[in-house]
N, C-alpha and C positions, 0 to 999 in steps of 0.2 A: 672535858673543859678543864683547863688549868685552874688550880685553886679549889677543885672539887665541885660536884654538882650541887646546886642549891636545893635545900630540902623543900618538899611540898610541890615540886614541879608536876603539873598536870597537862593532859593532852586534849581535853575536851572543851577548851574555851571557844565559844562561838565567834568571838571577835578577834581580829588581828591585834598583835601587840608590837608597836613600832617605837623604837627609840631613836631620837635625834640627839647625837652627841656633838656639842659645839665647844671647841676649846676657847677659853677666856683669854682675850688679848694675847693670842698665841705667840706672836713674835716677841712681845715683851716678856711673856712668861719664859720663853726659851732663853732670852738674855739673862733673866734672873736665875735660871738654872745654871747657866754658864758662870755667872758672877753672883753668888748668894748675897753679897753686900747690898745688892739693889732691891732686896725684899722690902716692900713698904714704901719705896721711893718712887717719885714720878719718873716714868721711863717712856721715851719716845723713840720709835724705830722709824727711820726714814728710807724711802726708796729713791734711788737717784741721788742719794745724799752721801757726802763724804765728811768725815770728822772735821769740825771747824768751819764748814761751809754753810751757806744759807740757801742753797738751791735744793731742789727735790721736793718730795711730798711725804706727808705722814702716812706710813703704812699701818702702824699701830700706835695707839696711845694707851698707857695703862690707866686704870680708873683714877689713880692719884693725879695723873697728868690731865685727865679730862676735867677735873675740878678747876683747872686754870683756863679752860676753854680750848684745849687742844683736841682736835677731832681727826678721825681717819680721813685721808684724802686732802687734808688742809696743806697748803704750801708751807714748807719748812720756815720760810721767812716770817709768815704770820704766826706760826707756832712759837717762834723765838720771841716775838713781841709779847705773847701771853705768858711764856714760861722760858726765861733765859737759861742758858747753859750753865750747869754746875761748875764746869771747868773754868768759866770766866769769873765765877764768884770766889773760887778757891785757889785759882792760879795753878791748877793741876796740869801736869805735863809741861808743854812748851807755851801754854797760854798765859798771857799777862793778867794778873789779878785786877779785877775792876772793883774798887772799894765801894762803889755805889750799889753793888748787887748784894742782896741778902741771900745767903745759901739756903735759908729756909723757904725761899720763894723761887728756887731754881730746880731744874730737872736734869736728868741724864739722857743724852742723845747718843744713839747707836746706829751705824749703817746696817743695812740688811745683810744677814749672813745666811743665804738661802740653803747652802749645803747643810749647814748645821740644823736649820729648821726642818729640812726634809728628813734628816736622820731622826730627829725627835718625833716627827709626824709618823714615821714608820714604826717607831716603838709603840706609839699609841694605837696605830691601826693593826699592829700585830695582836694586841689585846682584843680589839674589836672583832677581828676575824676568828679569834679563839673563843669568843663569847657568842658568836652567831654564825650560822651557816650562810646567811644572806646579808651581805653588806654592800651598800651603795656609797662609794667614796665620792663626795661632792667636790671637795677641794682639799687643800693641805690641812685644814683645821676643822672639818666637819664631815659627818657621815650619818647615814641612816642604817639602822639594823632592824631586821624582822626577827623577833625572838619568840614568835608564837609557839614554836616547838620546844622552847627552852623553859618557859614559865607559864603563868596563868593569871587571869584577872580575879581568881578566887582569893578570899581574904585569909589571913592567918587565923589560927584558932582563937586568939583573943580579940579578933576583929579590928585590930589597930591599923592594919595596912593591907594592901594587896601583895600577893607574891611577886607581881610585876615590879612593884616599888622596891622590894628587897633585891630583886635581880639588878635593877638599874643602879641601886646603891652599891652593889657588888662591882659593877663595871666602873663606876666613878672611883671607888676606893682602889681598885687595881691600877687605874691610870695615875692616881695621886701617889700611891706607894711605889710603883715600879718605874714610873717615868719622871715624876716630880713636877708635873704641870697640872693646873686646875682645869676642870671641864664642867660645863653645865649640861644637864641631860633632861630632855623632855620625853614623857611616856604617854602615848595616846593610841587610839585604834586606827589612826591613819597618819600619813606622812605630813600633810600640811598642819594638822593640829599638833603633832609632835614637835614640829619646828617652832611654832608659836610658844609651846610650853617650854622649850629649852631657853628661849629668850625671856621668859616671864620672871625669873628670879636670879638674874645674873648679879655678881659672879659666883661661881662654885655652887650653882643652884640645882635643885632636883624638883621638878613639877610633874605630877601624875594627873592625867585627865582620864577618868574611867569612862567606859561605854555608858551611854545614857546621860552623861553630864557634860558632853562636849559643847552643846549649844549654850548651856548656862555659863560655862567657863568663858566662851568666846564673847558672848553678848555685850558685856560692859566694856570690853577693851576698845581702844581707839581703832578706827578702821584701818590705819596703816600697819597695825600688827598682823592683819590677815596676810598670809603668805601670798605674795604676788602684788601687793599694793605698795607702791612707792610714793614719794612726796607729790609727784605730778598727778598721779591717779587719785591720791587722797584729796587734792585740791579740787579736782573735777567732781569727785563724789560729794565733797562738801557743798558744791554749788547745787547739788541735787538733794541737799538736806540729809545727807548720809554722813554721820559723824562717828558712829561706832559699828562694830561688827554686827551687833544686834540690828541696827538700822539697815545694814547691807543685807542681812538675812531676811528682813521684812520688806525689802524693796521689791518693786515690780520687775521680774526678770526680763520682761519684754522691753522695758525702758533701759535696763542695763545693757541688753543686747543691742539696742539701737545706738547707744552711746559708745560702747566699747567692743561691739562685735562678740565673737565667741568667747573672748577673754572675760567679758562682763558676766556671762552666764557661769563661767568657771569660778570667778571670784564669789559670785552669789552662792554657789554650791559650797565652797570652802568656808564661807562665813556661817553656813548652816551645819558645818561639821561633816560635810559629805565629800569624800575623796577616796575613790576606789583604785588609785594607782598602786601597783605592786612595787615593792622595794626590789629593784633589779640592779645588779652590778653594771658598771659602765664599761662594757666591752670585756674582751678576754684579758686575763692578766699578762703583764709583761715579765713578771718574775714571781716566784713563790719562795717564801722564806718563813723561818721560825726562829724566835729568839727566846732566851731564858736568862734570868738574872740569878746570881748567887745571893744568898741571904746576906753575906758579907763578902767584900772583895777577897779573892783567894789566889795564891800562887801554886796551889796543889795541882800537880800535873794530872794525877789520876782523876780528880774531880772535873777538871776542865775537859779532859778527853772523853770521859763518860757522858758528860752533858752534850758534847758535840756529836757523839755517836747517836744518842737518842734523837737529837734534832735532825741529824742527817736522815735517819730512818723515817721520821715524821714528814720531812719535806719530800722525800722520794715517794712516800705513800700518797701524799697530796697530789703530786704530779701524775702518778699513775691513775688515781681516781678521776682526775680531770682530763685524762687522755693526752697529756703533754709530754713530749720529749724535750730534752734540754741539752744545750751545748756548752754552757758555762756553769761552773760550780765555784762558790765563794764562801768565805767566812767573814763575819763581822766580830770584832773584838773591842769591847769598851773598857778602857782602863780608867781608874779613879782620877779625877772625879767623874768626868763625862767625856773623856778623850776617845773619839770614835776612829777606828781603823778598819779598813776593808782590804781583803786580798782575794784574788780570784784567778782561776786558770780555765782556759778554753780548750775544748776537744775538737778534733777534726770534723766531727759531725754530730748530729743530735742522738742522744741515747736515752734509754730507760734502764738504769742500772743502780739500784740502791747501794750495793757494795762499793761501787765506784764513787758515789757521792761521799760516803764515809771515808774512804781511802784518801780522796783528794782533800776533803775538809780537814782531816787530821794532819795531813802533810802541811797544809797552809798554816795550821795552828802552831806548828813547831817554831815558827819565827818568834812566838810570844812565850817561849819556854822560860820559866823562872821569873816571869813578870806577873804582878798582881792584876787580876781581871775581875770586873764586877758583872759583866754580862757577855755572853757569846751568842752568835747567830749563824745559821747556815742558810744559804740561798742557792737556788738554781735559776738560771735566766737564759736568754736567747731561746725562748720557748718555741716549739714547733707543734702545732695542732693538726698538721696535715698527715698524709699517708707516707711521708718520707721513710725510707728504710733506715733503720738506725745503724750507726757505725758499730763495728764489733769492738769489744774490749781489747782484743789482740791488736786490732788496727790502731787503737789509740795508744796502747802501751808501747807499741813498737815504733811509734812515730818519731821518737827522739826529740831533742831540744829544737832541732831545726823546723819541725813541723808542728810541734805542740806550742800553742800560743799562750804565754803567761801574761794575762792582762795587767797584772800589777807586779812590777819588778820587786825584788826583795826589799828594796829601800822605799817603795812607794806607799803613800798613805793618803787617803782622801780626807782624813780627819786631822786634828791637831797632833803633832808629833812630840815625843818627849824631848827633853833638853839634850842637845848634842846630836840629834838625828837629823837626817835630811829626807825630804820627800821629793822624789823624782816625778816629773810630769808623765802621766800614763799616756799610751797611744790614744788616737782619736776614738777608737771603738771600745774604749775601756768601760767596764762596769763602774758606774759612779754612784755616789750616795743618792743622787737624784733618782737614778734608776731603782736603787734599793728601796727608796722611800715610796715607790708607787707600784703596788701590786695590780691596780686596776688601770687600764689604759685610758688616758685622758681623751675625751672626745675632741675631734678637730675644732669644734666651735666653742670649746671651753678651756682655752689655754690658762695655765696657772702661774706661769713665770712672771716675775716682776718686770722683766725686760719687755715682755709682750704687753703687760699692763701699761708700762710707761709709754710705749709707742702709741697705744690707743688713746691714753689719757693726756698725752702731750706733756707729761712731767709734772703737772700741777694737780693731778687727781681727776676723777671722773666728774661729769656733769650730773645734774639731777634729773635729766630726762629719763623717763621710765617707759617710754613707748617701746614695745618689743621690736618694732621695726626700725627704731632709731639707734640701734647699737647697744653697747654695754654702758648704760648710763645710771644704773641704780646704785646709789650710795647708801651703805649701811650706816645710818646715823648713830654715832657715839657707841657703836658696838663692833667688836671684832676688828679685823684689819682690812684694809683695802686689798682686794684680790679679785682676779677676773672670775673666780667662782661666784662672786657676788654680782658681777656686772654683766652676766650673760642673759639679761632679760629677767623679768620678775616672776616668771612661771617656769616650773620644771618641764 
């Protein structure tokens, strides 16, 4: 594991150790990373929103913006009533200054930049995959990790904390230091409790629920904090005099079953801290990648090439262990401050060839010779898990320019370009940052794109209906951002 193995790791823990990592106001945090001057300011990111317009819906509101009554899935027009645009108060850009607006009571509005958010998400998930063998990516901003084989519920010699807490803090610190966005982490013996724990102390929180204390932790919490209980279900439970998780745990399971069917019994078990679901990845990966940051941005060619060689070997080894052949080899280069560039080349057929991965990656890296770089990554994609005969190296090497497909022309970049450069449009089948950002295949009934969300939600955000049969209606109140990962029913 990068960063070293944590001391005191044990293998005899009788209970699972599950981490739920949830990025805080993720889209707003990404905008702050892009523009550090937004730190501490109210930030609203809108889907279906264009700068200066009043249509669309709130995808994310920072905690500062929420103090003015701006919430996820709220229409932008309503958000503007609660928190006017800073541009209107200051006369920034082409906006005429409104003397009646106080800048201290205004916020910054930004349209969604999904390519950028996906690239930041991949940086986070690269750390998560490095910290755990088993990762379930739920959406762009959250994931479960089973770290039972990496740490333990045993306590440190001074008894101040569990080793699991130290491990979770290590994960949080890596995300903050290497990516620059905050995360809240919940640690518990099962998935549903870990999710409740990650929401318990936001933002930038760390909550550990040890085995044996799960029911005591859950009991006093409002019933809607139980994973799977949304506002509609909470109202129906309130009509049954069930107000807290403890009330739900003490309720008659037969009555819950009569009212909610199998889901009622499931919620009853979760309120009691009972959840035997395994943390399982969501399908086969679409790509495999490794990234590594330099301590400081560097233009040292030897340092860049050596890091790319190591990453190439690691990625090729991962592919071989997973039984995957690959047809596309690419690099990711991040220039200061966070300008993301990707380049890739495709082969005539799928291969398993570690030397070729390094050769192609180093060749693609040449475009950035003499330029300062803060992070590099190597990726293989167009994966094949079947019995396909792999193409020979000779066949690929002799294909020539006419048969070898370069997915990114020398001038193409999917990230911000430096001044004076141009970014050509890649062909339709190009490796994009969206692909790079997702190593786990999204399930067909769990789309993550804002375009899909907007189509389902009609542009003004989701409804509050939380009946699993009624579509994606669960709204995450005042937490996180609106995304279809949240609206795909209330139970996993």
